FITOR-831244 format. One record per atom (N, C-alpha, C): x, y negated, z negated; atom name; residue in one letter. Coordinates in Angstrom, 3 decimals. Atoms other than C-alpha are relative to their C-alpha. Last residue first. Example, Ala and Ser with C-alpha at 12.3 -4.5 7.8 and 13.67 -1.06 7.14 Angstrom:
BEGIN
SITE         x         y         z  atom  res
SITE    -0.820     1.190     0.060     N    s
SITE    13.670     1.060    -7.140    CA    s
SITE    -0.770    -1.090    -0.730     C    s
SITE     0.890     1.190     0.000     N    a
SITE    12.300     4.500    -7.800    CA    a
SITE     0.900    -1.200     0.000     C    a
END
This chain:
BEGIN
SITE         x         y         z  atom  res
SITE     0.704    -0.840    -0.657     N    r
SITE   -56.699   149.638    21.651    CA    r
SITE     0.921     0.950     0.627     C    r
SITE    -1.852    -0.743    -0.237     N    n
SITE   -54.266   147.262    19.502    CA    n
SITE    -1.320     0.928     0.510     C    n
SITE    -0.335     0.595    -1.245     N    i
SITE   -57.956   144.760    18.997    CA    i
SITE     1.254     0.769     0.340     C    i
SITE    -0.571    -1.474    -1.115     N    a
SITE   -59.479   147.812    16.969    CA    a
SITE     0.293    -0.947     1.164     C    a
SITE     1.443     0.241    -0.878     N    l
SITE   -61.647   144.881    14.898    CA    l
SITE     0.483     0.918     0.878     C    l
SITE     1.757     0.325     0.267     N    l
SITE   -59.884   146.218    11.576    CA    l
SITE    -0.769    -0.299     0.932     C    l
SITE     0.121    -1.091     0.217     N    a
SITE   -56.262   146.259    13.058    CA    a
SITE    -1.195     0.556     0.082     C    a
SITE    -0.502    -0.422    -1.200     N    p
SITE   -56.005   142.635    14.198    CA    p
SITE    -0.415     1.611    -0.516     C    p
SITE     0.663     0.651    -0.538     N    v
SITE   -57.058   141.983    10.669    CA    v
SITE    -0.593     0.716     1.282     C    v
SITE     1.110    -0.767     0.184     N    e
SITE   -54.914   144.563     8.890    CA    e
SITE    -1.308    -0.919     0.703     C    e
SITE     0.183    -1.255    -1.069     N    d
SITE   -52.048   142.840     9.883    CA    d
SITE    -1.086     1.115    -0.176     C    d
SITE     0.389     0.292    -1.013     N    w
SITE   -53.018   139.824     7.650    CA    w
SITE     0.485     0.792     1.729     C    w
SITE    -1.307     0.204    -0.503     N    a
SITE   -52.419   141.827     4.231    CA    a
SITE    -0.834    -0.760     1.567     C    a
SITE    -1.075     0.221     0.664     N    h
SITE   -54.884   142.771     1.954    CA    h
SITE     0.955    -0.820     0.618     C    h
SITE    -1.791    -0.480    -0.568     N    v
SITE   -57.905   143.265     3.194    CA    v
SITE     1.031    -0.667    -0.847     C    v
SITE    -1.199     1.098     0.783     N    t
SITE   -61.608   143.074     1.846    CA    t
SITE     1.236     0.999     0.639     C    t
SITE    -1.063    -0.634    -0.223     N    v
SITE   -64.679   144.024     4.412    CA    v
SITE     1.640    -0.864    -0.383     C    v
SITE    -1.329     0.272     0.413     N    i
SITE   -67.878   143.074     3.948    CA    i
SITE     0.765     0.514    -0.418     C    i
SITE    -0.564     0.550    -0.712     N    n
SITE   -71.159   144.043     5.668    CA    n
SITE     1.255    -1.245    -0.038     C    n
SITE     0.229    -0.906    -0.861     N    a
SITE   -72.515   146.714     3.548    CA    a
SITE     1.077    -0.773     1.337     C    a
SITE     0.847     0.226    -0.830     N    g
SITE   -71.529   144.889     0.627    CA    g
SITE     0.065     1.101     0.898     C    g
SITE     0.230    -1.314    -0.800     N    e
SITE   -69.046   144.857    -2.499    CA    e
SITE    -0.814    -0.697     1.108     C    e
SITE     0.787    -0.865     0.097     N    p
SITE   -67.951   141.209    -4.260    CA    p
SITE     0.043     1.051     1.277     C    p
SITE     1.021     0.626    -0.603     N    g
SITE   -64.753   140.297    -5.444    CA    g
SITE    -1.058     0.806     0.250     C    g
SITE     1.262    -0.607    -0.023     N    k
SITE   -61.902   140.933    -7.935    CA    k
SITE    -0.682    -1.158     1.050     C    k
SITE     0.451    -0.029     1.152     N    r
SITE   -58.038   139.554    -7.089    CA    r
SITE    -1.784     0.135     0.046     C    r
SITE     1.082    -1.887     0.667     N    r
SITE   -56.278   141.365    -5.435    CA    r
SITE    -0.107    -0.936    -1.022     C    r
SITE    -1.002     0.167     1.577     N    y
SITE   -53.357   137.600    -4.424    CA    y
SITE    -1.331     0.745    -0.562     C    y
SITE    -0.906     0.465    -0.061     N    h
SITE   -54.180   138.004    -0.456    CA    h
SITE     1.037     0.711    -1.763     C    h
SITE    -0.423     0.077     1.700     N    d
SITE   -57.525   139.113    -0.827    CA    d
SITE     1.464    -0.101    -0.140     C    d
SITE    -1.694     0.420    -0.260     N    m
SITE   -58.698   137.716     2.428    CA    m
SITE     0.561    -0.078    -1.379     C    m
SITE    -0.047     1.014     0.798     N    r
SITE   -62.593   138.934     2.765    CA    r
SITE     1.292    -0.122    -0.279     C    r
SITE    -1.367    -0.773     0.519     N    i
SITE   -63.784   140.107     6.263    CA    i
SITE     0.648    -1.024    -1.530     C    i
SITE    -0.625     1.350     0.980     N    i
SITE   -67.493   138.725     6.604    CA    i
SITE     1.526     0.783    -0.339     C    i
SITE    -0.905     0.268     0.531     N    l
SITE   -69.163   140.600     9.699    CA    l
SITE     0.884    -0.842    -0.980     C    l
SITE    -1.629     0.762    -0.370     N    k
SITE   -71.907   139.285    10.610    CA    k
SITE     0.697     1.069    -0.781     C    k
SITE    -0.602    -0.658    -1.290     N    d
SITE   -75.401   141.372    10.972    CA    d
SITE     0.952    -0.874     0.421     C    d
SITE    -0.114    -2.159     0.716     N    p
SITE   -75.954   140.656     6.829    CA    p
SITE     0.184     0.507     1.545     C    p
SITE    -0.539     0.130    -1.707     N    f
SITE   -75.991   136.896     7.693    CA    f
SITE     0.420     1.483    -0.068     C    f
SITE     0.192     1.282    -0.900     N    q
SITE   -77.199   134.939     4.127    CA    q
SITE    -0.191     0.712     1.618     C    q
SITE     1.279     0.352     0.666     N    r
SITE   -76.324   137.618     1.622    CA    r
SITE    -0.806    -0.466     1.840     C    r
SITE     0.385    -1.501    -0.146     N    s
SITE   -72.776   138.199     3.557    CA    s
SITE    -1.375    -0.267    -0.698     C    s
SITE     0.251    -0.181    -1.150     N    l
SITE   -72.547   134.662     3.213    CA    l
SITE     0.130     1.104     0.666     C    l
SITE     1.727     1.016    -0.555     N    c
SITE   -73.397   133.984    -0.182    CA    c
SITE    -0.066     0.491     1.530     C    c
SITE     1.523    -1.130     0.221     N    a
SITE   -71.008   137.365    -1.173    CA    a
SITE    -1.331    -1.136     0.682     C    a
SITE     0.593    -1.390    -0.434     N    v
SITE   -68.042   135.886     0.398    CA    v
SITE    -1.386     0.590    -0.024     C    v
SITE     0.241    -0.328    -1.389     N    t
SITE   -68.359   132.322    -0.164    CA    t
SITE    -0.039     1.274     0.252     C    t
SITE     1.642     0.452     0.315     N    e
SITE   -68.435   133.638    -4.117    CA    e
SITE    -0.227    -1.182     1.650     C    e
SITE     1.395    -1.025     0.325     N    p
SITE   -65.796   135.497    -3.671    CA    p
SITE    -0.954    -0.391     0.181     C    p
SITE     0.825     0.211     1.537     N    d
SITE   -63.436   133.249    -2.245    CA    d
SITE    -1.033     0.713     0.361     C    d
SITE    -0.087    -0.276     1.307     N    d
SITE   -60.985   134.221     0.124    CA    d
SITE    -0.799    -0.027    -0.624     C    d
SITE    -0.061     0.484     1.848     N    d
SITE   -62.376   134.293     3.044    CA    d
SITE     0.426    -0.123    -0.388     C    d
SITE    -0.948    -0.438     0.839     N    v
SITE   -62.964   135.406     7.512    CA    v
SITE     0.693    -0.841    -1.279     C    v
SITE    -1.543     0.832     0.279     N    h
SITE   -65.334   135.341     9.526    CA    h
SITE     0.347     0.073    -1.063     C    h
SITE    -1.076    -0.679     0.695     N    v
SITE   -66.488   137.436    12.479    CA    v
SITE     0.097    -1.581    -1.327     C    v
SITE     0.265    -1.020     0.242     N    d
SITE   -69.577   136.880    14.710    CA    d
SITE     0.854     0.220    -0.761     C    d
SITE    -1.582    -0.169     0.603     N    i
SITE   -69.180   133.222    15.138    CA    i
SITE    -0.856     1.341    -0.553     C    i
SITE    -0.470    -1.381    -0.437     N    p
SITE   -71.723   131.715    17.783    CA    p
SITE     1.127     1.359    -0.652     C    p
SITE    -1.650    -0.237    -1.161     N    h
SITE   -71.974   128.319    16.473    CA    h
SITE    -0.903     2.039    -0.075     C    h
SITE     0.972     0.680    -1.356     N    t
SITE   -76.049   127.179    14.543    CA    t
SITE     1.475     0.369     1.314     C    t
SITE     1.320     0.123    -1.050     N    r
SITE   -75.688   129.702    11.930    CA    r
SITE    -0.195    -0.770     0.702     C    r
SITE     0.884    -0.685    -1.165     N    i
SITE   -72.250   129.854    11.687    CA    i
SITE    -1.605     0.233     0.544     C    i
SITE    -0.995    -0.268    -0.644     N    i
SITE   -71.880   126.257    10.461    CA    i
SITE    -0.282     1.831     0.447     C    i
SITE     0.099     0.862    -1.206     N    g
SITE   -74.540   125.794     8.460    CA    g
SITE     0.829     0.080     1.286     C    g
SITE     0.591    -0.878    -0.784     N    a
SITE   -73.053   128.760     6.604    CA    a
SITE    -0.659    -1.165     0.983     C    a
SITE    -0.823    -1.300    -1.177     N    k
SITE   -69.914   127.118     6.188    CA    k
SITE    -1.076     0.804     0.292     C    k
SITE    -1.116     0.438    -1.227     N    f
SITE   -71.362   123.835     4.970    CA    f
SITE    -0.008     1.247     1.087     C    f
SITE     0.610     0.303    -1.063     N    m
SITE   -73.566   125.731     2.532    CA    m
SITE     0.310    -0.932     1.080     C    m
SITE     0.568    -1.134    -1.103     N    d
SITE   -70.922   127.742     1.378    CA    d
SITE    -1.207    -0.583     0.593     C    d
SITE    -0.502    -0.440    -0.973     N    a
SITE   -69.086   124.041     0.779    CA    a
SITE    -0.631     1.823     0.289     C    a
SITE    -0.699    -1.253     0.610     N    d
SITE   -71.267   122.121    -0.564    CA    d
SITE     0.223     0.951     0.640     C    d
SITE     0.976    -0.738     0.345     N    q
SITE   -71.281   118.998     1.769    CA    q
SITE    -0.074     1.233    -1.494     C    q
SITE    -0.020    -0.212     1.290     N    g
SITE   -68.567   116.495     1.303    CA    g
SITE    -1.397     1.383     0.126     C    g
SITE     1.084     0.491     0.772     N    e
SITE   -69.997   115.558     4.785    CA    e
SITE     0.423    -0.263    -1.860     C    e
SITE    -0.416     1.675    -0.054     N    e
SITE   -66.780   115.810     6.787    CA    e
SITE    -1.073    -0.903    -0.680     C    e
SITE     0.646     0.579     0.265     N    n
SITE   -66.350   119.280     6.268    CA    n
SITE    -0.496    -1.731    -0.504     C    n
SITE    -0.606     0.326     1.128     N    y
SITE   -64.241   120.286     8.562    CA    y
SITE    -1.268    -0.633    -0.609     C    y
SITE     1.394     1.064     0.638     N    f
SITE   -65.223   122.251    11.626    CA    f
SITE     1.227    -0.273    -1.423     C    f
SITE     0.060     0.324     1.993     N    k
SITE   -62.267   123.116    13.576    CA    k
SITE    -0.852    -0.760     0.048     C    k
SITE     0.622     0.957     0.246     N    r
SITE   -62.375   124.522    17.522    CA    r
SITE     0.525    -0.256    -1.869     C    r
SITE     0.807     0.726    -0.844     N    d
SITE   -60.532   126.529    19.570    CA    d
SITE    -0.032    -1.212    -0.411     C    d
SITE     2.104    -0.536     0.674     N    f
SITE   -58.132   127.483    17.192    CA    f
SITE    -1.074    -0.552     1.049     C    f
SITE     0.275    -1.627     0.781     N    v
SITE   -54.333   128.537    17.710    CA    v
SITE    -1.303     0.101     0.439     C    v
SITE     0.909    -1.196    -0.882     N    d
SITE   -53.590   125.700    19.726    CA    d
SITE    -0.068     1.476    -0.587     C    d
SITE     1.140     1.217    -0.979     N    s
SITE   -52.450   123.187    16.930    CA    s
SITE    -1.148     0.758     1.030     C    s
SITE     1.256    -0.191    -0.588     N    w
SITE   -50.385   126.003    15.535    CA    w
SITE    -1.521    -0.418     0.267     C    w
SITE     0.416    -0.820    -1.642     N    g
SITE   -47.120   125.132    15.931    CA    g
SITE    -1.060     0.489    -0.270     C    g
SITE     0.148    -1.271    -0.159     N    r
SITE   -46.632   125.144    12.352    CA    r
SITE     0.201     0.166     1.215     C    r
SITE    -0.733     0.076     0.247     N    r
SITE   -46.232   121.068    11.491    CA    r
SITE     1.051     1.675     0.508     C    r
SITE    -0.944     0.789    -1.237     N    e
SITE   -48.944   120.329    13.638    CA    e
SITE     1.243     0.518    -0.278     C    e
SITE    -0.023    -1.195    -0.794     N    l
SITE   -50.842   123.404    10.978    CA    l
SITE     0.499    -1.015     1.242     C    l
SITE    -0.160    -0.955     0.150     N    w
SITE   -50.059   121.014     8.140    CA    w
SITE     0.041     1.523     1.365     C    w
SITE    -1.839    -0.264     0.433     N    r
SITE   -50.154   117.957     9.289    CA    r
SITE     0.275     1.300     0.221     C    r
SITE    -0.251     0.293    -1.011     N    e
SITE   -54.215   119.134    10.166    CA    e
SITE     1.508    -0.098     0.446     C    e
SITE     0.337    -1.395    -0.834     N    a
SITE   -54.509   120.280     7.421    CA    a
SITE    -0.009    -0.039     0.772     C    a
SITE    -1.238    -0.848     0.189     N    a
SITE   -53.367   117.291     5.542    CA    a
SITE    -0.244     1.162     0.718     C    a
SITE    -1.169     0.114    -0.646     N    a
SITE   -55.903   115.094     7.554    CA    a
SITE     1.378     0.802    -0.305     C    a
SITE     0.089    -0.716    -1.630     N    v
SITE   -58.645   117.507     6.576    CA    v
SITE     1.527    -0.850     0.463     C    v
SITE    -0.123    -0.974    -0.316     N    r
SITE   -57.403   116.694     2.921    CA    r
SITE    -0.318     0.759     1.176     C    r
SITE    -1.540    -0.082    -0.305     N    e
SITE   -57.923   113.434     2.890    CA    e
SITE     0.334     1.018     0.350     C    e
SITE    -0.353     1.154     0.017     N    g
SITE   -61.607   113.450     3.072    CA    g
SITE     1.243     0.427     0.718     C    g
SITE     0.960     1.648    -0.439     N    t
SITE   -63.190   116.745     3.025    CA    t
SITE     1.397    -1.109     0.013     C    t
SITE    -0.882     1.536     0.320     N    r
SITE   -61.707   120.387     3.154    CA    r
SITE    -0.973    -1.316     0.189     C    r
SITE     1.405     0.941     1.175     N    s
SITE   -65.180   122.977     2.931    CA    s
SITE     1.333    -0.859     0.262     C    s
SITE    -0.645     0.626     1.736     N    t
SITE   -62.974   124.961     5.809    CA    t
SITE    -1.049    -1.002    -0.453     C    t
SITE     1.397     0.322     1.355     N    l
SITE   -64.013   126.769     8.857    CA    l
SITE     0.342    -0.790    -1.184     C    l
SITE    -0.076     0.552     1.310     N    l
SITE   -61.077   126.846    11.672    CA    l
SITE    -1.208    -0.601    -0.620     C    l
SITE     0.604     1.348     0.275     N    f
SITE   -62.699   128.527    15.270    CA    f
SITE     0.908     0.086    -1.578     C    f
SITE     0.020     0.163     1.015     N    l
SITE   -60.879   131.784    17.101    CA    l
SITE    -0.569    -1.821    -0.562     C    l
SITE    -0.251     1.402     0.307     N    t
SITE   -62.203   132.432    19.832    CA    t
SITE     0.287     0.065    -0.971     C    t
SITE     0.553     0.450     1.002     N    l
SITE   -61.054   136.148    21.543    CA    l
SITE     0.091    -1.404    -0.625     C    l
SITE     1.396     0.774    -0.775     N    g
SITE   -59.520   136.905    24.375    CA    g
SITE    -0.757    -0.292    -0.807     C    g
SITE     1.703    -1.012    -0.105     N    s
SITE   -57.268   139.483    22.601    CA    s
SITE    -1.278    -0.542     0.898     C    s
SITE    -0.464     0.027    -1.921     N    a
SITE   -54.092   136.893    23.771    CA    a
SITE    -1.600     1.115     0.153     C    a
SITE     0.633     0.659    -1.053     N    r
SITE   -56.512   135.484    20.546    CA    r
SITE     0.315     0.373     1.457     C    r
SITE     0.842     0.050    -0.336     N    l
SITE   -56.028   138.063    18.350    CA    l
SITE    -0.130    -0.962     1.260     C    l
SITE     0.533    -1.931    -0.341     N    e
SITE   -52.749   138.716    18.312    CA    e
SITE    -1.768    -0.467     1.004     C    e
SITE    -0.538    -0.247    -1.269     N    r
SITE   -51.813   135.112    18.157    CA    r
SITE    -0.408     1.241     0.577     C    r
SITE     0.488     1.003    -0.883     N    l
SITE   -53.747   134.871    14.824    CA    l
SITE     0.354     0.169     1.530     C    l
SITE     1.609    -1.094    -0.407     N    a
SITE   -52.379   138.333    13.872    CA    a
SITE    -0.287    -0.779     0.538     C    a
SITE    -0.471    -1.153    -1.090     N    d
SITE   -48.174   137.099    14.566    CA    d
SITE    -1.621     0.445     0.311     C    d
SITE    -0.138     0.192    -1.617     N    e
SITE   -49.233   133.557    13.148    CA    e
SITE    -0.158     1.290     0.354     C    e
SITE     1.469     0.357    -0.341     N    a
SITE   -50.983   135.138     9.713    CA    a
SITE     0.058    -0.433     1.374     C    a
SITE     0.840    -0.420    -1.552     N    g
SITE   -48.513   137.785     9.608    CA    g
SITE    -0.807    -0.712     0.105     C    g
SITE    -1.244    -1.044    -1.038     N    p
SITE   -46.923   136.831     5.929    CA    p
SITE    -0.949     0.214     1.010     C    p
SITE     0.098    -1.260     0.497     N    l
SITE   -49.602   133.303     4.695    CA    l
SITE     0.864     1.143     0.653     C    l
SITE     0.680    -0.805    -0.343     N    p
SITE   -48.390   130.238     5.782    CA    p
SITE     0.087     1.505    -0.453     C    p
SITE    -0.829    -1.039    -0.861     N    k
SITE   -46.570   128.531     3.182    CA    k
SITE    -0.991     0.409     0.531     C    k
SITE     0.504    -0.859    -0.595     N    r
SITE   -47.848   125.349     0.730    CA    r
SITE     1.126     0.747     1.828     C    r
SITE    -0.876    -1.214     0.609     N    f
SITE   -45.326   123.150    -0.817    CA    f
SITE    -0.872     1.330     0.392     C    f
SITE    -0.428     0.104    -0.781     N    g
SITE   -46.501   120.115     1.143    CA    g
SITE     1.036     1.420    -0.848     C    g
SITE     0.065    -0.066    -0.788     N    e
SITE   -49.505   119.877    -0.750    CA    e
SITE     0.929     0.574     1.072     C    e
SITE     0.048    -0.907    -0.345     N    t
SITE   -48.762   119.831    -3.701    CA    t
SITE     0.134     0.988     1.237     C    t
SITE    -0.741    -0.348     0.174     N    l
SITE   -48.474   116.088    -4.141    CA    l
SITE     0.796     1.639     0.073     C    l
SITE    -1.100     0.542    -0.882     N    a
SITE   -51.258   115.494    -2.253    CA    a
SITE     1.608     0.680    -0.182     C    a
SITE     0.094    -0.732    -1.334     N    a
SITE   -53.546   117.893    -4.412    CA    a
SITE     1.521    -0.945     1.288     C    a
SITE     0.122    -1.334     0.196     N    l
SITE   -52.218   116.229    -7.533    CA    l
SITE     0.246     1.094     1.647     C    l
SITE    -1.216     0.278    -0.091     N    g
SITE   -53.061   112.613    -6.206    CA    g
SITE     0.731     1.439    -0.226     C    g
SITE    -0.168     0.270    -1.912     N    h
SITE   -56.331   114.042    -4.910    CA    h
SITE     1.525    -0.113    -0.588     C    h
SITE     0.312    -0.809    -0.765     N    k
SITE   -56.970   114.964    -8.474    CA    k
SITE     0.594     0.375     1.153     C    k
SITE    -0.539    -0.891     0.887     N    l
SITE   -56.388   112.389   -10.665    CA    l
SITE     0.877     1.426     0.561     C    l
SITE    -1.511     0.680    -0.453     N    r
SITE   -57.650   109.859    -8.601    CA    r
SITE     0.736     0.672    -0.331     C    r
SITE     0.156    -0.250    -1.132     N    r
SITE   -61.171   112.349    -9.166    CA    r
SITE     1.515    -0.536     0.553     C    r
SITE    -0.002    -0.784    -0.461     N    v
SITE   -60.582   112.237   -12.237    CA    v
SITE     0.246     0.543     0.980     C    v
SITE    -0.900    -0.379    -0.735     N    a
SITE   -60.133   108.578   -11.837    CA    a
SITE     0.051     1.612    -0.388     C    a
SITE    -1.147     0.199    -1.095     N    p
SITE   -63.300   108.515   -10.284    CA    p
SITE     1.650    -0.100    -0.609     C    p
SITE     0.256    -0.958    -1.598     N    t
SITE   -65.656   110.572   -12.651    CA    t
SITE     1.296    -0.249     1.166     C    t
SITE    -1.093    -0.578     0.613     N    v
SITE   -64.292   108.735   -16.176    CA    v
SITE     0.194     0.815     1.222     C    v
SITE    -1.699     0.386     0.359     N    i
SITE   -65.572   105.331   -15.792    CA    i
SITE     1.193     2.012     0.363     C    i
SITE    -0.844     1.419    -0.873     N    p
SITE   -68.909   105.712   -14.253    CA    p
SITE     1.355     0.034    -0.342     C    p
SITE    -0.675     0.970     1.002     N    v
SITE   -69.912   109.742   -15.312    CA    v
SITE     0.942    -0.930     0.740     C    v
SITE    -0.810     0.610     0.672     N    a
SITE   -71.416   110.526   -11.832    CA    a
SITE     0.359    -0.688    -0.982     C    a
SITE    -0.441     1.050     0.440     N    r
SITE   -74.275   112.354   -10.697    CA    r
SITE     1.230    -0.202    -0.681     C    r
SITE     0.520    -0.350     1.317     N    k
SITE   -73.708   115.677    -8.759    CA    k
SITE    -0.105    -1.600    -0.199     C    k
SITE    -0.112     1.302     0.385     N    k
SITE   -72.977   115.869    -5.047    CA    k
SITE    -0.639    -0.311    -1.395     C    k
SITE     1.401     0.831    -0.492     N    a
SITE   -73.387   119.619    -3.879    CA    a
SITE     0.459    -1.509    -1.519     C    a
SITE     1.749    -0.456     0.760     N    r
SITE   -70.404   121.482    -4.567    CA    r
SITE    -0.799    -1.507     0.378     C    r
SITE     0.752     1.480    -0.626     N    t
SITE   -66.581   121.254    -2.586    CA    t
SITE    -1.754     0.414    -0.878     C    t
SITE     0.737    -0.584    -0.705     N    k
SITE   -64.791   124.375    -4.515    CA    k
SITE    -0.680    -1.148     0.065     C    k
SITE     1.157     0.746     1.220     N    e
SITE   -61.750   122.590    -7.084    CA    e
SITE    -0.935     0.926     1.800     C    e
SITE     0.341     1.101    -0.436     N    w
SITE   -58.675   124.731    -4.449    CA    w
SITE    -1.085    -0.583    -1.035     C    w
SITE     1.208     0.232    -0.986     N    t
SITE   -57.370   128.029    -5.583    CA    t
SITE    -0.676    -1.500    -0.548     C    t
SITE     0.338     0.822    -0.086     N    r
SITE   -53.866   128.423    -7.538    CA    r
SITE    -1.497    -0.644     1.248     C    r
SITE     0.431    -1.490     1.036     N    g
SITE   -51.501   131.049    -7.685    CA    g
SITE    -1.790    -0.502     0.655     C    g
SITE    -0.046    -0.320     1.042     N    l
SITE   -49.215   128.357    -7.931    CA    l
SITE    -0.603     1.233    -0.533     C    l
SITE    -1.470     0.646     0.793     N    v
SITE   -49.658   126.516    -4.687    CA    v
SITE    -0.376     1.024    -1.748     C    v
SITE     0.556     0.937     0.525     N    l
SITE   -52.392   128.619    -2.421    CA    l
SITE     1.095    -0.390    -1.021     C    l
SITE     0.076     0.105     1.319     N    t
SITE   -50.912   129.884     0.581    CA    t
SITE    -0.348    -1.054    -1.128     C    t
SITE    -1.212     0.116     1.059     N    s
SITE   -52.033   128.884     3.918    CA    s
SITE     0.195     0.586    -1.771     C    s
SITE    -0.890     0.258    -0.715     N    l
SITE   -53.950   130.710     6.562    CA    l
SITE     0.992    -0.319    -0.661     C    l
SITE     0.070    -0.581    -0.824     N    v
SITE   -56.512   132.405     3.836    CA    v
SITE     0.446     0.297     1.635     C    v
SITE     0.725    -1.015     0.297     N    g
SITE   -56.183   131.192     0.548    CA    g
SITE     0.286     1.149     1.449     C    g
SITE    -0.028    -0.058     1.280     N    d
SITE   -56.995   127.586     1.828    CA    d
SITE     0.125     1.365    -0.540     C    d
SITE    -1.173     0.369    -0.211     N    f
SITE   -58.157   127.226     5.535    CA    f
SITE     0.840     0.833    -1.667     C    f
SITE    -0.629     1.097     0.983     N    d
SITE   -61.149   129.526     6.001    CA    d
SITE     1.495    -0.236    -0.112     C    d
SITE    -0.910     0.134    -0.052     N    f
SITE   -60.921   131.353     9.897    CA    f
SITE     0.115    -0.798    -1.341     C    f
SITE    -0.652     1.575     1.200     N    s
SITE   -63.407   131.418    11.858    CA    s
SITE     0.834     0.604    -0.544     C    s
SITE     0.227    -0.626     1.975     N    i
SITE   -64.341   135.042    14.314    CA    i
SITE     1.011    -1.408    -0.239     C    i
SITE    -0.026     1.879     0.395     N    t
SITE   -66.003   134.113    18.111    CA    t
SITE     0.781     0.679    -1.257     C    t
SITE    -0.812     1.174    -0.331     N    k
SITE   -65.723   137.393    20.108    CA    k
SITE    -0.070    -0.955    -0.980     C    k
SITE    -1.003     1.631     0.705     N    i
SITE   -67.347   140.362    18.766    CA    i
SITE     0.775    -0.746     0.667     C    i
SITE     1.059     1.298     0.142     N    m
SITE   -69.855   142.092    21.222    CA    m
SITE     0.699    -1.152    -0.966     C    m
SITE    -0.610     1.089    -1.373     N    p
SITE   -66.466   144.565    22.125    CA    p
SITE    -0.775    -1.479     0.083     C    p
SITE     1.284     0.250    -0.771     N    d
SITE   -67.865   146.305    18.691    CA    d
SITE     1.044    -1.201     1.556     C    d
SITE    -1.125     0.387    -1.443     N    s
SITE   -64.168   147.148    17.036    CA    s
SITE    -1.165    -0.155     1.091     C    s
SITE    -0.985     1.669    -0.017     N    w
SITE   -66.055   146.185    13.804    CA    w
SITE     0.447    -0.231     1.662     C    w
SITE    -1.591    -0.723     0.360     N    l
SITE   -69.174   149.073    14.582    CA    l
SITE     0.770    -1.399    -0.175     C    l
SITE    -0.937     0.803    -0.765     N    m
SITE   -72.328   147.012    14.264    CA    m
SITE     1.184     1.264    -0.421     C    m
END
């Protein structure tokens, strides 16, 4: 499939590291399948991590060029989804972040990992059950997983932080937002 194929109609985007900067270059802890909790330690560690996440949320900024590229993609007639594995209070934080930037109208639909599933399983399930042609993500593990499960879909790896990542026939790595519309031949 050519990536400028007019059959591409729907694109989904991850949140952290794709729309929003990472705080101090640190990625979010990836949601994993539930493990047996250590009775006392796990809840305390979880509260500490959630507290730190809440404190750093205000430092997140849009990645350079994200808004212009998203609006260009939307104006071209594409359907845009937000597909993030954010759970719990991080969902409300993402909604506030989008609202503060005036981006609430950019996405036709938002998918949050409300049930706390494994991040890759959650995203694969949404892609499997919805008409998503292209997914944009920054997590190398997620990119590799999705590219294997969906060889007919384009997986764009947003590598704003220049990290090592997977390669594949359906993986294209970009380093900046202005590359996304160009890759999809939006400006013909």
